[in-house]
PyMOL Python script that loads the backbone (N, CA, C, O; Angstrom):
from pymol import cmd

cmd.read_pdbstr("""\
ATOM      1  N   UNK A   1      44.970 109.975  81.946  1.00  0.00           N
ATOM      2  CA  UNK A   1      43.818 109.577  82.724  1.00  0.00           C
ATOM      3  C   UNK A   1      44.255 108.830  83.981  1.00  0.00           C
ATOM      4  O   UNK A   1      43.830 109.174  85.084  1.00  0.00           O
ATOM      5  N   UNK A   2      45.073 107.847  83.829  1.00  0.00           N
ATOM      6  CA  UNK A   2      45.514 107.066  84.975  1.00  0.00           C
ATOM      7  C   UNK A   2      47.025 107.169  85.049  1.00  0.00           C
ATOM      8  O   UNK A   2      47.710 107.186  84.026  1.00  0.00           O
ATOM      9  N   UNK A   3      47.531 107.238  86.257  1.00  0.00           N
ATOM     10  CA  UNK A   3      48.972 107.413  86.375  1.00  0.00           C
ATOM     11  C   UNK A   3      49.691 106.152  85.913  1.00  0.00           C
ATOM     12  O   UNK A   3      49.207 105.037  86.111  1.00  0.00           O
ATOM     13  N   UNK A   4      50.823 106.338  85.312  1.00  0.00           N
ATOM     14  CA  UNK A   4      51.570 105.197  84.786  1.00  0.00           C
ATOM     15  C   UNK A   4      52.071 104.302  85.908  1.00  0.00           C
ATOM     16  O   UNK A   4      52.201 103.093  85.720  1.00  0.00           O
ATOM     17  N   UNK A   5      52.358 104.882  87.084  1.00  0.00           N
ATOM     18  CA  UNK A   5      52.811 104.057  88.202  1.00  0.00           C
ATOM     19  C   UNK A   5      51.740 103.062  88.620  1.00  0.00           C
ATOM     20  O   UNK A   5      52.033 101.888  88.846  1.00  0.00           O
ATOM     21  N   UNK A   6      50.497 103.529  88.724  1.00  0.00           N
ATOM     22  CA  UNK A   6      49.402 102.655  89.120  1.00  0.00           C
ATOM     23  C   UNK A   6      49.164 101.589  88.060  1.00  0.00           C
ATOM     24  O   UNK A   6      49.013 100.412  88.385  1.00  0.00           O
ATOM     25  N   UNK A   7      49.129 101.986  86.823  1.00  0.00           N
ATOM     26  CA  UNK A   7      48.861 101.045  85.739  1.00  0.00           C
ATOM     27  C   UNK A   7      49.956  99.997  85.644  1.00  0.00           C
ATOM     28  O   UNK A   7      49.662  98.821  85.428  1.00  0.00           O
ATOM     29  N   UNK A   8      51.211 100.396  85.800  1.00  0.00           N
ATOM     30  CA  UNK A   8      52.325  99.445  85.701  1.00  0.00           C
ATOM     31  C   UNK A   8      52.452  98.559  86.933  1.00  0.00           C
ATOM     32  O   UNK A   8      53.051  97.487  86.852  1.00  0.00           O
ATOM     33  N   UNK A   9      51.912  98.971  88.057  1.00  0.00           N
ATOM     34  CA  UNK A   9      52.022  98.154  89.262  1.00  0.00           C
ATOM     35  C   UNK A   9      50.970  97.050  89.318  1.00  0.00           C
ATOM     36  O   UNK A   9      51.097  96.120  90.114  1.00  0.00           O
ATOM     37  N   UNK A  10      49.945  97.138  88.494  1.00  0.00           N
ATOM     38  CA  UNK A  10      48.921  96.098  88.462  1.00  0.00           C
ATOM     39  C   UNK A  10      49.428  94.889  87.674  1.00  0.00           C
ATOM     40  O   UNK A  10      50.112  95.044  86.663  1.00  0.00           O
ATOM     41  N   UNK A  11      49.086  93.675  88.148  1.00  0.00           N
ATOM     42  CA  UNK A  11      49.555  92.475  87.450  1.00  0.00           C
ATOM     43  C   UNK A  11      48.688  92.142  86.239  1.00  0.00           C
ATOM     44  O   UNK A  11      47.536  92.567  86.152  1.00  0.00           O
ATOM     45  N   UNK A  12      49.248  91.386  85.317  1.00  0.00           N
ATOM     46  CA  UNK A  12      48.503  90.838  84.208  1.00  0.00           C
ATOM     47  C   UNK A  12      48.469  91.710  82.974  1.00  0.00           C
ATOM     48  O   UNK A  12      49.024  92.808  82.948  1.00  0.00           O
ATOM     49  N   UNK A  13      47.805  91.196  81.947  1.00  0.00           N
ATOM     50  CA  UNK A  13      47.651  91.965  80.709  1.00  0.00           C
ATOM     51  C   UNK A  13      46.661  93.114  80.894  1.00  0.00           C
ATOM     52  O   UNK A  13      46.065  93.275  81.959  1.00  0.00           O
ATOM     53  N   UNK A  14      46.500  93.894  79.853  1.00  0.00           N
ATOM     54  CA  UNK A  14      45.697  95.115  79.935  1.00  0.00           C
ATOM     55  C   UNK A  14      44.244  94.829  80.327  1.00  0.00           C
ATOM     56  O   UNK A  14      43.654  95.594  81.089  1.00  0.00           O
ATOM     57  N   UNK A  15      43.669  93.757  79.825  1.00  0.00           N
ATOM     58  CA  UNK A  15      42.277  93.445  80.156  1.00  0.00           C
ATOM     59  C   UNK A  15      42.125  93.120  81.639  1.00  0.00           C
ATOM     60  O   UNK A  15      41.162  93.551  82.273  1.00  0.00           O
ATOM     61  N   UNK A  16      43.054  92.376  82.186  1.00  0.00           N
ATOM     62  CA  UNK A  16      43.004  92.037  83.612  1.00  0.00           C
ATOM     63  C   UNK A  16      43.208  93.293  84.450  1.00  0.00           C
ATOM     64  O   UNK A  16      42.536  93.469  85.467  1.00  0.00           O
ATOM     65  N   UNK A  17      44.112  94.159  84.048  1.00  0.00           N
ATOM     66  CA  UNK A  17      44.339  95.419  84.754  1.00  0.00           C
ATOM     67  C   UNK A  17      43.077  96.273  84.754  1.00  0.00           C
ATOM     68  O   UNK A  17      42.727  96.872  85.771  1.00  0.00           O
ATOM     69  N   UNK A  18      42.406  96.329  83.631  1.00  0.00           N
ATOM     70  CA  UNK A  18      41.172  97.098  83.532  1.00  0.00           C
ATOM     71  C   UNK A  18      40.094  96.532  84.449  1.00  0.00           C
ATOM     72  O   UNK A  18      39.392  97.287  85.121  1.00  0.00           O
ATOM     73  N   UNK A  19      39.960  95.215  84.481  1.00  0.00           N
ATOM     74  CA  UNK A  19      38.973  94.589  85.357  1.00  0.00           C
ATOM     75  C   UNK A  19      39.294  94.847  86.826  1.00  0.00           C
ATOM     76  O   UNK A  19      38.393  95.110  87.622  1.00  0.00           O
ATOM     77  N   UNK A  20      40.568  94.773  87.184  1.00  0.00           N
ATOM     78  CA  UNK A  20      40.969  95.067  88.567  1.00  0.00           C
ATOM     79  C   UNK A  20      40.608  96.500  88.917  1.00  0.00           C
ATOM     80  O   UNK A  20      40.065  96.757  89.992  1.00  0.00           O
ATOM     81  N   UNK A  21      40.900  97.429  88.029  1.00  0.00           N
ATOM     82  CA  UNK A  21      40.581  98.830  88.289  1.00  0.00           C
ATOM     83  C   UNK A  21      39.080  99.053  88.424  1.00  0.00           C
ATOM     84  O   UNK A  21      38.647  99.819  89.286  1.00  0.00           O
ATOM     85  N   UNK A  22      38.289  98.406  87.599  1.00  0.00           N
ATOM     86  CA  UNK A  22      36.838  98.556  87.693  1.00  0.00           C
ATOM     87  C   UNK A  22      36.306  98.014  89.020  1.00  0.00           C
ATOM     88  O   UNK A  22      35.408  98.610  89.617  1.00  0.00           O
ATOM     89  N   UNK A  23      36.850  96.896  89.481  1.00  0.00           N
ATOM     90  CA  UNK A  23      36.429  96.335  90.762  1.00  0.00           C
ATOM     91  C   UNK A  23      36.826  97.260  91.904  1.00  0.00           C
ATOM     92  O   UNK A  23      36.045  97.470  92.832  1.00  0.00           O
ATOM     93  N   UNK A  24      38.022  97.808  91.844  1.00  0.00           N
ATOM     94  CA  UNK A  24      38.474  98.724  92.897  1.00  0.00           C
ATOM     95  C   UNK A  24      37.627  99.993  92.910  1.00  0.00           C
ATOM     96  O   UNK A  24      37.247 100.473  93.977  1.00  0.00           O
ATOM     97  N   UNK A  25      37.333 100.530  91.749  1.00  0.00           N
ATOM     98  CA  UNK A  25      36.501 101.733  91.678  1.00  0.00           C
ATOM     99  C   UNK A  25      35.103 101.445  92.226  1.00  0.00           C
ATOM    100  O   UNK A  25      34.545 102.256  92.966  1.00  0.00           O
ATOM    101  N   UNK A  26      34.541 100.297  91.865  1.00  0.00           N
ATOM    102  CA  UNK A  26      33.221  99.932  92.380  1.00  0.00           C
ATOM    103  C   UNK A  26      33.247  99.773  93.895  1.00  0.00           C
ATOM    104  O   UNK A  26      32.298 100.172  94.570  1.00  0.00           O
ATOM    105  N   UNK A  27      34.316  99.198  94.443  1.00  0.00           N
ATOM    106  CA  UNK A  27      34.433  99.032  95.894  1.00  0.00           C
ATOM    107  C   UNK A  27      34.545 100.383  96.593  1.00  0.00           C
ATOM    108  O   UNK A  27      33.968 100.576  97.663  1.00  0.00           O
ATOM    109  N   UNK A  28      35.275 101.309  96.002  1.00  0.00           N
ATOM    110  CA  UNK A  28      35.408 102.645  96.593  1.00  0.00           C
ATOM    111  C   UNK A  28      34.071 103.372  96.584  1.00  0.00           C
ATOM    112  O   UNK A  28      33.697 103.993  97.579  1.00  0.00           O
ATOM    113  N   UNK A  29      33.354 103.301  95.483  1.00  0.00           N
ATOM    114  CA  UNK A  29      32.045 103.956  95.396  1.00  0.00           C
ATOM    115  C   UNK A  29      31.073 103.342  96.403  1.00  0.00           C
ATOM    116  O   UNK A  29      30.328 104.062  97.067  1.00  0.00           O
ATOM    117  N   UNK A  30      31.080 102.016  96.517  1.00  0.00           N
ATOM    118  CA  UNK A  30      30.217 101.351  97.483  1.00  0.00           C
ATOM    119  C   UNK A  30      30.561 101.772  98.911  1.00  0.00           C
ATOM    120  O   UNK A  30      29.664 102.040  99.711  1.00  0.00           O
ATOM    121  N   UNK A  31      31.844 101.832  99.235  1.00  0.00           N
ATOM    122  CA  UNK A  31      32.257 102.255 100.575  1.00  0.00           C
ATOM    123  C   UNK A  31      31.840 103.696 100.850  1.00  0.00           C
ATOM    124  O   UNK A  31      31.424 104.018 101.962  1.00  0.00           O
ATOM    125  N   UNK A  32      31.947 104.556  99.856  1.00  0.00           N
ATOM    126  CA  UNK A  32      31.530 105.943 100.042  1.00  0.00           C
ATOM    127  C   UNK A  32      30.037 106.042 100.339  1.00  0.00           C
ATOM    128  O   UNK A  32      29.630 106.743 101.265  1.00  0.00           O
ATOM    129  N   UNK A  33      29.226 105.343  99.556  1.00  0.00           N
ATOM    130  CA  UNK A  33      27.782 105.431  99.741  1.00  0.00           C
ATOM    131  C   UNK A  33      27.308 104.729 101.012  1.00  0.00           C
ATOM    132  O   UNK A  33      26.330 105.165 101.619  1.00  0.00           O
ATOM    133  N   UNK A  34      27.975 103.658 101.426  1.00  0.00           N
ATOM    134  CA  UNK A  34      27.524 102.900 102.580  1.00  0.00           C
ATOM    135  C   UNK A  34      28.049 103.445 103.904  1.00  0.00           C
ATOM    136  O   UNK A  34      27.361 103.354 104.921  1.00  0.00           O
ATOM    137  N   UNK A  35      29.256 104.012 103.909  1.00  0.00           N
ATOM    138  CA  UNK A  35      29.876 104.395 105.177  1.00  0.00           C
ATOM    139  C   UNK A  35      30.196 105.885 105.280  1.00  0.00           C
ATOM    140  O   UNK A  35      29.871 106.518 106.285  1.00  0.00           O
ATOM    141  N   UNK A  36      30.823 106.442 104.265  1.00  0.00           N
ATOM    142  CA  UNK A  36      31.332 107.812 104.366  1.00  0.00           C
ATOM    143  C   UNK A  36      30.208 108.831 104.266  1.00  0.00           C
ATOM    144  O   UNK A  36      30.094 109.697 105.134  1.00  0.00           O
ATOM    145  N   UNK A  37      29.377 108.755 103.239  1.00  0.00           N
ATOM    146  CA  UNK A  37      28.334 109.756 103.057  1.00  0.00           C
ATOM    147  C   UNK A  37      27.329 109.781 104.210  1.00  0.00           C
ATOM    148  O   UNK A  37      26.966 110.870 104.655  1.00  0.00           O
ATOM    149  N   UNK A  38      26.861 108.630 104.717  1.00  0.00           N
ATOM    150  CA  UNK A  38      25.958 108.704 105.881  1.00  0.00           C
ATOM    151  C   UNK A  38      26.638 109.312 107.105  1.00  0.00           C
ATOM    152  O   UNK A  38      26.007 110.072 107.839  1.00  0.00           O
ATOM    153  N   UNK A  39      27.897 108.998 107.338  1.00  0.00           N
ATOM    154  CA  UNK A  39      28.609 109.568 108.472  1.00  0.00           C
ATOM    155  C   UNK A  39      28.750 111.083 108.333  1.00  0.00           C
ATOM    156  O   UNK A  39      28.561 111.818 109.302  1.00  0.00           O
ATOM    157  N   UNK A  40      29.082 111.547 107.132  1.00  0.00           N
ATOM    158  CA  UNK A  40      29.205 112.985 106.900  1.00  0.00           C
ATOM    159  C   UNK A  40      27.860 113.665 107.080  1.00  0.00           C
ATOM    160  O   UNK A  40      27.793 114.761 107.638  1.00  0.00           O
ATOM    161  N   UNK A  41      26.798 113.040 106.623  1.00  0.00           N
ATOM    162  CA  UNK A  41      25.466 113.617 106.771  1.00  0.00           C
ATOM    163  C   UNK A  41      25.105 113.797 108.239  1.00  0.00           C
ATOM    164  O   UNK A  41      24.541 114.823 108.619  1.00  0.00           O
ATOM    165  N   UNK A  42      25.427 112.808 109.065  1.00  0.00           N
ATOM    166  CA  UNK A  42      25.139 112.916 110.497  1.00  0.00           C
ATOM    167  C   UNK A  42      26.068 113.917 111.176  1.00  0.00           C
ATOM    168  O   UNK A  42      25.642 114.658 112.062  1.00  0.00           O
ATOM    169  N   UNK A  43      27.333 113.943 110.765  1.00  0.00           N
ATOM    170  CA  UNK A  43      28.314 114.825 111.398  1.00  0.00           C
ATOM    171  C   UNK A  43      28.019 116.293 111.102  1.00  0.00           C
ATOM    172  O   UNK A  43      28.219 117.151 111.962  1.00  0.00           O
ATOM    173  N   UNK A  44      27.547 116.586 109.896  1.00  0.00           N
ATOM    174  CA  UNK A  44      27.286 117.969 109.516  1.00  0.00           C
ATOM    175  C   UNK A  44      25.887 118.433 109.924  1.00  0.00           C
ATOM    176  O   UNK A  44      25.602 119.630 109.931  1.00  0.00           O
ATOM    177  N   UNK A  45      25.033 117.495 110.258  1.00  0.00           N
ATOM    178  CA  UNK A  45      23.687 117.877 110.658  1.00  0.00           C
ATOM    179  C   UNK A  45      22.896 118.492 109.524  1.00  0.00           C
ATOM    180  O   UNK A  45      22.196 119.486 109.721  1.00  0.00           O
ATOM    181  N   UNK A  46      22.996 117.925 108.366  1.00  0.00           N
ATOM    182  CA  UNK A  46      22.260 118.448 107.210  1.00  0.00           C
ATOM    183  C   UNK A  46      20.776 118.220 107.443  1.00  0.00           C
ATOM    184  O   UNK A  46      20.345 117.105 107.737  1.00  0.00           O
ATOM    185  N   UNK A  47      20.020 119.262 107.311  1.00  0.00           N
ATOM    186  CA  UNK A  47      18.583 119.162 107.512  1.00  0.00           C
ATOM    187  C   UNK A  47      17.896 118.936 106.185  1.00  0.00           C
ATOM    188  O   UNK A  47      18.280 119.504 105.163  1.00  0.00           O
ATOM    189  N   UNK A  48      16.880 118.103 106.213  1.00  0.00           N
ATOM    190  CA  UNK A  48      16.106 117.898 105.003  1.00  0.00           C
ATOM    191  C   UNK A  48      15.110 119.043 104.877  1.00  0.00           C
ATOM    192  O   UNK A  48      14.344 119.322 105.799  1.00  0.00           O
ATOM    193  N   UNK A  49      15.132 119.684 103.750  1.00  0.00           N
ATOM    194  CA  UNK A  49      14.194 120.780 103.523  1.00  0.00           C
ATOM    195  C   UNK A  49      13.271 120.403 102.373  1.00  0.00           C
ATOM    196  O   UNK A  49      13.665 119.724 101.425  1.00  0.00           O
ATOM    197  N   UNK A  50      12.058 120.857 102.484  1.00  0.00           N
ATOM    198  CA  UNK A  50      11.106 120.618 101.417  1.00  0.00           C
ATOM    199  C   UNK A  50      10.463 121.940 101.030  1.00  0.00           C
ATOM    200  O   UNK A  50      10.453 122.898 101.803  1.00  0.00           O
ATOM    201  N   UNK A  51       9.946 121.968  99.863  1.00  0.00           N
ATOM    202  CA  UNK A  51       9.247 123.157  99.393  1.00  0.00           C
ATOM    203  C   UNK A  51       7.774 122.967  99.707  1.00  0.00           C
ATOM    204  O   UNK A  51       7.161 121.979  99.303  1.00  0.00           O
ATOM    205  N   UNK A  52       7.225 123.906 100.420  1.00  0.00           N
ATOM    206  CA  UNK A  52       5.816 123.807 100.789  1.00  0.00           C
ATOM    207  C   UNK A  52       4.939 124.221  99.630  1.00  0.00           C
ATOM    208  O   UNK A  52       5.245 125.149  98.880  1.00  0.00           O
ATOM    209  N   UNK A  53       3.830 123.494  99.508  1.00  0.00           N
ATOM    210  CA  UNK A  53       2.864 123.872  98.470  1.00  0.00           C
ATOM    211  C   UNK A  53       2.021 125.016  98.971  1.00  0.00           C
ATOM    212  O   UNK A  53       1.667 125.065 100.149  1.00  0.00           O
ATOM    213  N   UNK A  54       1.693 125.946  98.078  1.00  0.00           N
ATOM    214  CA  UNK A  54       0.893 127.110  98.521  1.00  0.00           C
ATOM    215  C   UNK A  54      -0.555 126.964  98.135  1.00  0.00           C
ATOM    216  O   UNK A  54      -1.363 127.846  98.427  1.00  0.00           O
TER     217      UNK A  54
END
""", "prot")
cmd.dss("prot")
cmd.show_as("cartoon", "prot")
cmd.util.cbc("prot")
cmd.orient("prot")
């Protein structure tokens, strides 16, 4: 699941390593939703489409 290099390079016992990884993952997800995805949406010109009612 996780590379041994990354896991061994983190400081502390296993619980601290897990908490560090969870914080890093949360920061990456937040950065994606706040900065990357809106920029990609504007760059690609994605149009919002809706289904019309008949």
